[in-house]
N, C-alpha and C positions, 0 to 999 in steps of 0.2 A: 538560403542557407541550407543544408542539409547535415543531420547529425545520425550517425550508426554508432549504437553502444549498446552495452549487456541489455539495456533497457529496449531496444528494439531501434525503431527508425522516428525521427522527428524531423520538422521541416518547416518553413515558412508556407503558408499556404499561396499555391498560384505561382511561387518562385520555386524556392528550392522542391517542395514538394508539388509534383504536376499529376495531372492523370496519368500522364505515360509512368511515371514513377509508382506510383501505386500500382498500376497494371503488371510493371515487370517485377515488382517485388513479391503480387499475389501469384502469379506465375511461376514464379523460382520457389515459392514455398510449396506449391502444387507438386512441382517435380520433386523437391525433397521430400514432400510427404507422400502416402500411400494414395495414388490418385484414384484407385478403387474403393476409397474410404469417404466419411463425409468431414465436411470441416465445417466449423461453426463459427459465423460471423457476426460482431455486432459494431456500434460505434456509440459513443460517448454522447453524442449531443448537441455540440457543438457547431457553430454557425459553418457549413461546408463538408459538413463531414456526412451527411446522407449522401451528396453526391460521390464520394470516395467511396462511401459503402457500397453504392449499387456499382460502381466500376469494378471492385473487389471481388462482390458476388458473380458478376458476369463474367469476370477474367477466370476465376476457377470453375465456373461451371462449362465456359468453353474449353477450357483445361481436362474436362471430364470428370471433375469432383463434383461429388453432390454436395450442398451447402445448406446447413441448419441455419436458416435466416432468421435472426434474433432481433434485429432492430435496434432502436436506440434502448442501450441496457449497460448497467455495470460491468465493468472489467470482470468482477468474481462472478459475475452470473454467467459469462461466458467460459470462464475458466471452470467451474463447475460443469457446466455442461459437458466438455472436453472429459473432466476427471469423470463424471459418471456416468456416460453414454459409451456404452462399449465399442458403437458404430463410428463414432467420432475419433478421427484417428490427429485432430488439429484444429486451431483454431487462430483469429485475426481479430483484432481490435482496433478499431480506426481512431485514437485518441492520442493525444499530446498530453494526458495527463493533467499535472497543474499547470502546465505553460500558459503564456496569455492567449488572448483570443485569435491572433493572427497564426498562430503554429497550429498543426495537426500531425498525426503521426501513423505510425502503425504496430502493433504488439504481437508480436508471435508465440503461439501457445503450442508445445510439444505434446506428443498422444499422452504423455503422463499426466496432462493439467497444469503443468509448472510451465514458466518462460523458458524459452529455450536458453542452455547455459552457454557459455565462453565458445565452446567448440561446435555446438550445434550452430551458434550464429555465426561463427568464421565459415560453416559449409554451406549455410545461407547467402553470406555476401561473396561467397566464390562463384556460386551458381548465377547469382546476379549480374556478376560482372564479366562473366564468361557467355552467358546466355541470352538469346531474344527472348521476349515472352512467348512468342509464338511456338519457340523451339520444344517449349514444357506440353504442347498438346497432344493428348493420345488420338485425337480424332473424331472420339464418340462425346458429345456433350454429356454433363451431368444434369441433375435437376436441382430445383428449388425446393426446400422442405420448408415450410410456414413453422418457425420456433417460438415465435411471440410470448407462446403458454409457458415457455419455460421458465418465466420471470415469476409465474405461478409457483414453480416447484422451487426454484429458489427459498421463495418466502415461505414454504412449507417446512421447507430443511432447517430454516431459521428456528422457525415456530417449534419445531420437535427438540431443538436441542434441551438436553436434561437438567443441565443448570439454569434453565430460564422459567421463571415460575409467571405465568400469565394473569394468574387471580391475583397476585401478590402486588404486581405491577399495576392492575386496574385499582385495586384498593387503595393505592397511592394517590390517583388522581391527578398524576402529573400533567401540567401545564406547559408544553416546548414550544419552542421556535425552533423552526428547521430552514435551514440554506442549504440548498443543492446546487448554487449556482447557475441555474434554469437548465442543467443538463442531465446526465442520465438518472443521477437519483430521483429526479422529479417527481415521478410517478409512484416508483417501488419502494422509495423510504416513507412517504405519506402512507400508504397502504399497509405497511410492516408496522409503522407504529398503532395504527386504529387496531390492526390484528393483537397487536401484543396488549389492548387495554388502555393506553395512553387516551386521558380524557378529553385534552385540547392539543390539536395540532395547528400551530400557526404557521401557514405556509409562507416565508420571509421571501424565498426566489427558487420556487417551483413551479412555472410554467411550460417548463420542457423546450422554451424556445430555442435555446442556445446562445442567447446574448447572455454575456457573464456581467452582472452589476456590478462588481468590483472585481480586481486582479484576484484569479482562482486559485493562487495558494492558499491553503486556510492556516494562515498565520496572524497574529493579532492586528498587525499594521493594515491587513486586508478586511478587518471584520467591525470596524466601527460603528457601522449601520448597525450591524446584527445587535451589539453591545447595547444598543440604544432603543433597540425593539424588543430585547429581553426584558431591560427596565420599565420600559412604557407600557408591557402587557403584563408584567409582574409573573414573569414564567420561573418554572422552576430550575430550567437551563436549557442553552441552546445546544443544538446538533449540527455540526457542519462537516458537509463532504466534499471532496474537490471534485472534478468533471467526470472523472470516470469511476470514481465513488469506491476506490477500495481503502482510501483513509479517512479516518474519523478522528474530528476535533470536536472537545466539548469545553463549551463557556459557561461558567458557574451564575449562579441566580443573582448576584450583585456586577456581573457583565465582566468579570476577570476572566481570564482564561485558566483551564483546569490544567492547562499544560500537556501537551500530546505525551510526554514519556509518563504521565502518571497514568495514562488510558491502557496501556498493556498492563502496568501494575493492578490496575482496578478489576481487569477482566478476568486476569492470572488468579488473582484473589479467588474470586469468584467461582473460576472452575475449580481449583485446587481445596477450596474448603466443601466442597459438595460430592468431590472424587474420592476414590480410595487414596490413602496415603502412599507416599516414594513413588510421584510420576514425574517425568522428564519435561521441561520446559528449554526451548530453545530461543533465545535474542541475538543479535548480532553485538559486537564487540565496541558500538558506541552509543548502547542503551544502557538507561541508569541500574545502579548496583539494587536498588528498592527491590528490583525482581529476585534476586537472592534474599534479599531480607524476609519478603513474604514467601519465598518455597521452602525458607529456613523453618517456617511455623508448620508446614506441612509435610515435612521429611522428604521434599521433592528438589530434584536435583539437576542445576542451570548449567545448560551447556551454551556456548558461546561460538558466533561465526564471524566470517568477514561480512562487511556490508554489504547487501543486495539481497532481495527478495530471494532468489534462487538456491542460495547459499544456505539461508535459514528454512528454506523448505525442504533441502535436501536432507540436511541436517534433522530436522523432525523426522522425516521419514525412516532414517535409518537408527535415531534412537526411539522412535515409537511414540513421540512427545504428544502429550496430551493438550498443549498450546504452546503458542510461541507468537513471534513477532516482533515489530521494531518500534522504537522510540518517537518515529514520524507519527504515528496514529496509527500504525497498520497491526492488525489483529489476525491470526491465523488459526482456525480450529480445525483440524483434519477429519475431525467427525461430519463436517459440511463439505469442506474440500481445504485443499493444502494451498491456500492462495490469502492474501490480505482480502478482508472483507469487512467493508463499514456496517454492514446490515449485521454480521455476527457480532461486530462491536456495539453495535446500540442495543442489541438484544442481551447482552451480556451486564454493560452498561448499568442499565434501567432495572435488571436485576438485581444489581451488586446495590443500587441505591435503595431499592424497594426492602433489601435484607438490614439494610444499615437504619433506614426510617427518619434520617437527619436530611439537612440541606447538602446539595452536593460540595459547598464551600467547607462544610465540617468534616465530610468524608476525606476530602483532598487532605485535610490538617492529620487526620487519623492515620494517613497513608505514611512509610517513612519518610522522613524528608531531608532532602538532598538539593542541592544548587549544582544546575549545569550550565558551564558559559563556552563560548565557541569561539575561535579565530581562525587565522590563517598565515601562512607564511609565504610569501610571493617568491616564485623562483624565475630565473633567467632561462633555464632549460630542463629537461627532464632527467637529465644527467645528474642534476643537484640532489636527486632526492634521496638516493643511499646516503650521500656523506651527511644530509641532514639530518636522516634516522641514525646513522652513527653516532653523530653528535649528542642527540639525547639519549641512545643509550649509554653513553658514558656520563652522562650527567644524572641519570636516573636510577639506572638499572640496579645499583648496589644496595641502593635501600628500598627497593619494590618488595613487595611479599611474590608477586607473579609477575613475570615477562612475557606475552604473547606476540610472536613475528608473525602472525598469521596474515595479516592485513595491515600494512605498515608498522607499527610498534605501540603496545598497550602495556602501562604500568599500573599495576593494582598495590596500593599502599594501605595501611591500617584503616585510614578514616577516608581514602579518596581513590580517585585514577584519572590517569592521562593517556588519550589516544591518539596518534598522529598517523595520517594514513593520505597517501596522493590522491590528490583527486582524478577521476577519470576523464574528465572533461577540460580541465585547465592546467596551467602550469601553476600549481600551487600543491601545498601541504595543508590538510585540513587539520585542526588541532581542536579537540574537547577535552574539557575538563569538569569533573564532577566531584563534589565536595560537602561536607554538611551545612557549611556556610558560604555565600558568594564570595567572603572576602577570600575563604581557603583557596576556593576553585581560580579565582581571579589570579591569586600567587601562583599557583600551578602554571598557568598559560605564561605570566609574565616572565616566569623561569625557563619556561620554554622558548620563548620568543627572544630570549638575551642573545647577542650577539655571540 
């Protein structure tokens, strides 16, 4: 199986995703990019990724590109290299993000340091479908530049964040259990935590072997062993990242999830309270309204976008936002780079907990309290999407305070909201509701799903 989407290319290794496929896409990306520039390349550490990485690097070199060879590294490390190094004109990460072990893929980064948008992806797919990999080669081979030290630059950039207080973190003597699913965060995250002054880092799955100890998506049902480790080690919190380390999930000292929606709220609060008032914050339409609650305390304005990291990042640039992200555990701080970054999230979260001084479970209770519930409406065809959204509009629009149709349809009410949008990969409409209580949120969902 091979899937192309706004998130790049993903497939089952050795079946849909083969060596030939990786070479073809790498060569097409070289043709689309400036072949006289440098392309940064990294991989997320999962099994088989090193071989795809080598194929990608050698293909780009054959096509005349110089390659900044970063090796096993988080996606945000490669993104930062593209955004901050003038000679780097694009990037490729060999990763399938949070997909299971048998998957791998390729994410493509434009010269801006952002992922390719829909139009740029369409251009790349057109080249892939119409060209052979060899046709992209200009005849003169590029060179491979050792970029492994860029991991040090990434760590230093996070340490230099003005809203991060290493001395205060050190005074808390944090005891942390770290789960990097043996992938790209395995070495960089422990180094960052030590540099931040964390007293005890208990490495739960950080051997870099690429063998996932559990399903890699950082959701509660996949983290039962981590919960046990936190309780056994009497840790202050657990830190979890996905294979390419762009998403951050926190687990509280009692073994319960902090909930990813709260991660962006926690980090936004930490930045806004230390920054001049009147800043801008950007999140997507499916992210908790607690962001608005926090922003209002600091006279900050919140902008919302369609779901998708590229949409959030672009809006952050246009509004000069100080922080942004998504409710899935993605934190974006443009002063480091304009992409989701678990290292940034870790540093801001630990600083926020140091300022608070109590346990993380108490900090969660101190944040605005909402309940989010999710469901879906099954469709028999894509043509049904508009008719379903029209029904929802008739049902909810008249009593909504605001209606946003940028990505499906979102209704904001006085105490709650409902967002319905078509899936990019399945014949379904995803529905998310948030309210002060679970009962209220579930009632909204039930009303939305009523025939």
